[in-house]
LUMGU-786541 format. One record per residue: x, y, z of N, C-alpha, C in turn. Coordinates in pm, 1 decimal. Layout:
REM LUMGU-786541
+----------+----------+----------+----------+----------+----------+----------+----------+----------+
:      n_u :      n_v :      n_w :     ca_u :     ca_v :     ca_w :      c_u :      c_v :      c_w :
+----------+----------+----------+----------+----------+----------+----------+----------+----------+
:        X :        Y :        Z :        X :        Y :        Z :        X :        Y :        Z :
...
+----------+----------+----------+----------+----------+----------+----------+----------+----------+
//
This chain:
REM LUMGU-786541
+----------+----------+----------+----------+----------+----------+----------+----------+----------+
:      n_u :      n_v :      n_w :     ca_u :     ca_v :     ca_w :      c_u :      c_v :      c_w :
+----------+----------+----------+----------+----------+----------+----------+----------+----------+
:    720.2 :    322.7 :  -1207.6 :    687.3 :    192.3 :  -1133.6 :    742.1 :     84.3 :  -1215.8 :
:    801.8 :    -17.7 :  -1152.4 :    853.6 :   -138.7 :  -1226.6 :    747.3 :   -199.0 :  -1307.2 :
:    776.0 :   -246.3 :  -1430.5 :    670.1 :   -302.6 :  -1516.3 :    601.4 :   -421.9 :  -1448.5 :
:    682.5 :   -502.0 :  -1371.5 :    626.1 :   -625.3 :  -1310.5 :    512.5 :   -580.2 :  -1217.1 :
:    533.3 :   -480.3 :  -1132.5 :    432.5 :   -444.8 :  -1039.2 :    321.0 :   -352.4 :  -1110.2 :
:    368.0 :   -268.8 :  -1196.4 :    272.8 :   -175.4 :  -1266.8 :    172.6 :   -255.6 :  -1348.4 :
:    205.0 :   -362.6 :  -1409.6 :    110.2 :   -429.6 :  -1493.6 :      3.2 :   -504.8 :  -1408.1 :
:     29.5 :   -516.8 :  -1276.2 :    -66.4 :   -581.4 :  -1199.2 :   -158.8 :   -488.1 :  -1112.4 :
:   -132.9 :   -357.7 :  -1127.4 :   -210.5 :   -254.7 :  -1056.0 :   -287.5 :   -168.0 :  -1152.8 :
:   -414.0 :   -132.1 :  -1106.7 :   -485.3 :    -28.1 :  -1187.3 :   -448.2 :    111.9 :  -1130.9 :
:   -499.7 :    212.4 :  -1198.8 :   -464.1 :    348.3 :  -1171.1 :   -492.1 :    388.0 :  -1023.9 :
:   -607.5 :    352.1 :   -976.6 :   -638.2 :    388.7 :   -831.7 :   -541.5 :    318.0 :   -730.3 :
:   -505.4 :    190.6 :   -764.1 :   -414.2 :    115.0 :   -674.7 :   -280.4 :    188.6 :   -676.9 :
:   -237.9 :    231.7 :   -796.1 :   -105.3 :    305.6 :   -805.3 :   -102.3 :    431.5 :   -724.3 :
:   -211.4 :    505.3 :   -730.8 :   -223.5 :    629.0 :   -651.0 :   -222.9 :    603.2 :   -505.2 :
:   -298.4 :    500.7 :   -471.6 :   -305.5 :    462.8 :   -322.1 :   -171.3 :    410.2 :   -285.9 :
:   -104.9 :    330.8 :   -357.7 :     32.2 :    288.6 :   -320.2 :    126.9 :    400.9 :   -297.5 :
:    117.5 :    502.8 :   -380.0 :    211.5 :    623.5 :   -357.5 :    182.5 :    680.7 :   -225.0 :
:     53.8 :    697.9 :   -188.7 :      9.0 :    760.2 :    -59.9 :     55.1 :    666.4 :     52.5 :
:     42.0 :    538.4 :     37.3 :     84.2 :    442.9 :    139.3 :    226.4 :    447.8 :    166.5 :
:    310.3 :    450.9 :     59.4 :    453.4 :    455.0 :     77.3 :    495.9 :    586.2 :    149.8 :
:    433.5 :    692.8 :    104.7 :    456.4 :    819.2 :    176.1 :    428.4 :    807.8 :    324.2 :
:    317.6 :    744.9 :    363.8 :    286.1 :    727.2 :    504.2 :    383.4 :    639.9 :    576.2 :
:    433.3 :    537.8 :    502.7 :    519.2 :    447.7 :    571.1 :    665.1 :    497.0 :    575.6 :
:    696.5 :    600.8 :    502.3 :    821.8 :    670.8 :    519.3 :    826.5 :    748.8 :    645.4 :
:    710.4 :    788.4 :    699.6 :    700.8 :    873.4 :    822.8 :    666.7 :    785.3 :    940.8 :
:    608.1 :    665.9 :    921.6 :    560.8 :    579.8 :   1034.7 :    607.2 :    436.5 :   1011.9 :
:    624.5 :    356.3 :   1119.3 :    670.6 :    223.5 :   1110.5 :    569.3 :    135.1 :   1039.8 :
:    444.1 :    164.9 :   1066.0 :    332.4 :     78.9 :   1011.0 :    206.6 :    161.7 :    990.8 :
:    114.1 :    115.5 :    914.2 :    -18.5 :    171.3 :    893.3 :   -124.9 :     50.9 :    919.4 :
:   -251.6 :    100.8 :    940.0 :   -363.6 :     11.9 :    952.2 :   -465.0 :     57.9 :    853.0 :
:   -561.6 :    -27.0 :    832.3 :   -668.6 :     15.0 :    742.9 :   -741.4 :    135.2 :    794.5 :
:   -755.8 :    151.1 :    914.8 :   -825.9 :    271.5 :    980.0 :   -744.3 :    394.3 :    953.1 :
:   -615.7 :    384.4 :    971.9 :   -529.3 :    502.7 :    953.2 :   -539.0 :    547.1 :    805.4 :
:   -526.5 :    452.0 :    715.5 :   -528.8 :    488.5 :    565.9 :   -668.0 :    541.7 :    528.4 :
:   -771.7 :    488.0 :    589.4 :   -911.2 :    524.5 :    559.7 :   -930.9 :    669.5 :    604.3 :
:   -877.7 :    707.7 :    719.1 :   -888.4 :    837.5 :    769.7 :   -811.9 :    942.5 :    678.1 :
:   -693.9 :    905.3 :    634.0 :   -604.3 :    988.1 :    552.6 :   -673.3 :   1008.8 :    413.0 :
:   -724.4 :    898.6 :    350.2 :   -761.9 :    899.4 :    218.1 :   -912.9 :    910.9 :    191.0 :
:   -992.0 :    886.7 :    293.0 :  -1140.6 :    886.0 :    278.5 :  -1182.1 :    773.3 :    186.7 :
:  -1100.8 :    666.4 :    172.9 :  -1142.4 :    550.2 :     95.9 :  -1195.3 :    448.0 :    187.2 :
:  -1313.2 :    382.2 :    158.2 :  -1368.4 :    287.5 :    245.9 :  -1271.3 :    180.0 :    283.2 :
:  -1285.2 :    135.9 :    415.0 :  -1194.0 :     32.3 :    472.7 :  -1194.8 :    -97.7 :    391.3 :
:  -1310.4 :   -129.7 :    340.1 :  -1319.0 :   -262.3 :    262.8 :  -1230.0 :   -250.3 :    134.9 :
:  -1227.2 :   -131.9 :     74.0 :  -1142.3 :   -111.0 :    -41.7 :   -993.3 :   -113.2 :     -7.2 :
:   -962.8 :    -52.6 :    106.2 :   -828.2 :    -55.0 :    158.3 :   -775.0 :   -190.1 :    191.8 :
:   -865.2 :   -272.7 :    253.6 :   -827.8 :   -408.5 :    286.0 :   -800.2 :   -484.9 :    158.4 :
:   -871.8 :   -467.0 :     56.0 :   -854.1 :   -532.1 :    -78.9 :   -719.2 :   -490.6 :   -131.5 :
:   -686.3 :   -356.6 :   -129.9 :   -560.6 :   -305.8 :   -177.8 :   -447.0 :   -366.8 :    -97.9 :
:   -457.2 :   -366.4 :     34.0 :   -346.9 :   -417.6 :    117.7 :   -327.0 :   -569.0 :    100.0 :
:   -436.1 :   -641.8 :     78.4 :   -418.6 :   -786.4 :     49.5 :   -340.3 :   -799.9 :    -80.1 :
:   -373.8 :   -725.2 :   -180.1 :   -311.7 :   -739.5 :   -308.9 :   -155.2 :   -695.4 :   -302.7 :
:   -130.9 :   -586.1 :   -219.9 :     17.3 :   -548.3 :   -202.3 :     91.3 :   -651.8 :   -124.7 :
:     26.8 :   -717.7 :    -34.1 :     91.0 :   -830.1 :     36.2 :    125.6 :   -947.2 :    -61.2 :
:     27.1 :   -977.2 :   -148.9 :     44.5 :  -1086.7 :   -249.6 :    160.6 :  -1050.6 :   -346.2 :
:    176.3 :   -918.1 :   -373.9 :    277.4 :   -874.9 :   -470.3 :    413.9 :   -853.3 :   -403.2 :
:    417.9 :   -890.3 :   -265.6 :    542.0 :   -884.9 :   -194.7 :    587.1 :   -739.7 :   -170.7 :
:    491.7 :   -648.2 :   -165.0 :    531.1 :   -507.1 :   -129.9 :    508.3 :   -480.3 :     18.7 :
:    411.4 :   -536.3 :     69.8 :    387.1 :   -520.1 :    215.6 :    395.7 :   -649.3 :    295.6 :
:    415.0 :   -647.4 :    419.1 :    398.1 :   -750.9 :    511.3 :    288.4 :   -713.5 :    615.0 :
:    213.9 :   -811.7 :    666.3 :    110.1 :   -786.1 :    761.8 :    136.1 :   -861.3 :    885.5 :
:    102.1 :   -798.8 :    997.5 :    103.9 :   -864.0 :   1125.4 :    -20.6 :   -834.5 :   1199.6 :
:    -72.8 :   -943.6 :   1273.8 :   -197.1 :   -929.4 :   1344.3 :   -314.1 :   -972.3 :   1259.3 :
:   -430.5 :   -968.1 :   1318.4 :   -555.5 :  -1012.5 :   1255.7 :   -668.4 :   -912.4 :   1270.4 :
:   -755.6 :   -898.9 :   1180.9 :   -875.4 :   -827.0 :   1186.8 :   -836.9 :   -673.3 :   1204.5 :
:   -901.2 :   -607.5 :   1302.1 :   -881.8 :   -473.2 :   1316.6 :   -737.3 :   -431.5 :   1359.3 :
:   -666.5 :   -526.0 :   1421.8 :   -536.6 :   -489.4 :   1472.0 :   -421.7 :   -514.1 :   1373.1 :
:   -461.3 :   -547.0 :   1248.7 :   -351.0 :   -581.3 :   1148.9 :   -273.9 :   -452.5 :   1119.4 :
:   -138.0 :   -467.4 :   1124.7 :    -53.4 :   -364.7 :   1098.3 :     27.6 :   -406.9 :    962.6 :
:     39.7 :   -305.0 :    880.6 :    107.1 :   -329.2 :    750.4 :    239.2 :   -254.4 :    744.8 :
:    342.3 :   -321.3 :    704.9 :    474.3 :   -261.6 :    690.5 :    527.1 :   -283.5 :    552.3 :
:    613.6 :   -182.9 :    509.4 :    676.7 :   -197.1 :    387.1 :    777.9 :   -314.5 :    388.3 :
:    752.5 :   -408.8 :    304.9 :    841.2 :   -532.9 :    300.0 :    981.4 :   -494.8 :    236.2 :
:    970.2 :   -431.5 :    123.1 :   1095.8 :   -393.3 :     59.1 :   1083.0 :   -250.2 :      9.8 :
:   1184.8 :   -175.5 :     28.7 :   1191.4 :    -41.2 :    -27.0 :   1241.0 :    -59.5 :   -161.1 :
:   1166.9 :    -30.9 :   -264.9 :   1201.2 :    -54.0 :   -406.6 :   1225.7 :     84.1 :   -463.7 :
:   1340.2 :    135.4 :   -442.7 :   1377.9 :    260.5 :   -512.4 :   1356.5 :    250.1 :   -665.0 :
:   1299.5 :    354.4 :   -717.5 :   1276.5 :    349.9 :   -864.9 :   1141.1 :    283.4 :   -896.2 :
:   1059.0 :    247.8 :   -792.3 :    923.3 :    190.5 :   -821.5 :    847.9 :    289.3 :   -898.2 :
:    852.1 :    415.5 :   -855.5 :    775.3 :    519.6 :   -918.8 :    850.8 :    597.7 :  -1015.4 :
:    796.2 :    618.0 :  -1128.3 :    856.1 :    702.2 :  -1231.0 :    760.6 :    806.4 :  -1265.8 :
:    783.0 :    932.6 :  -1234.6 :    689.3 :   1035.2 :  -1251.7 :    649.3 :   1062.0 :  -1392.3 :
:    726.4 :   1011.5 :  -1486.5 :    693.9 :   1035.2 :  -1631.8 :    585.9 :    937.0 :  -1678.7 :
:    546.9 :    834.4 :  -1602.0 :    445.9 :    746.8 :  -1638.9 :    311.5 :    776.8 :  -1581.0 :
+----------+----------+----------+----------+----------+----------+----------+----------+----------+
//
């Protein structure tokens, strides 16, 4: 993961981001409900993660409340480094 992004994420956020990117490679967008069903993480936690990823310019969001859709803003090849 790039140092700039990595320094701003904790371990759980990094794991979630990997799962999120995997989902977004298969689908155009995700919602908090979709990610909660896949990961069993509470929606409130997912909303917090998604907000942070939007602030870090990783995701973009469209819509409000339950209808919010999240899309990958930039594909950052090399974000993840399996050795770290």
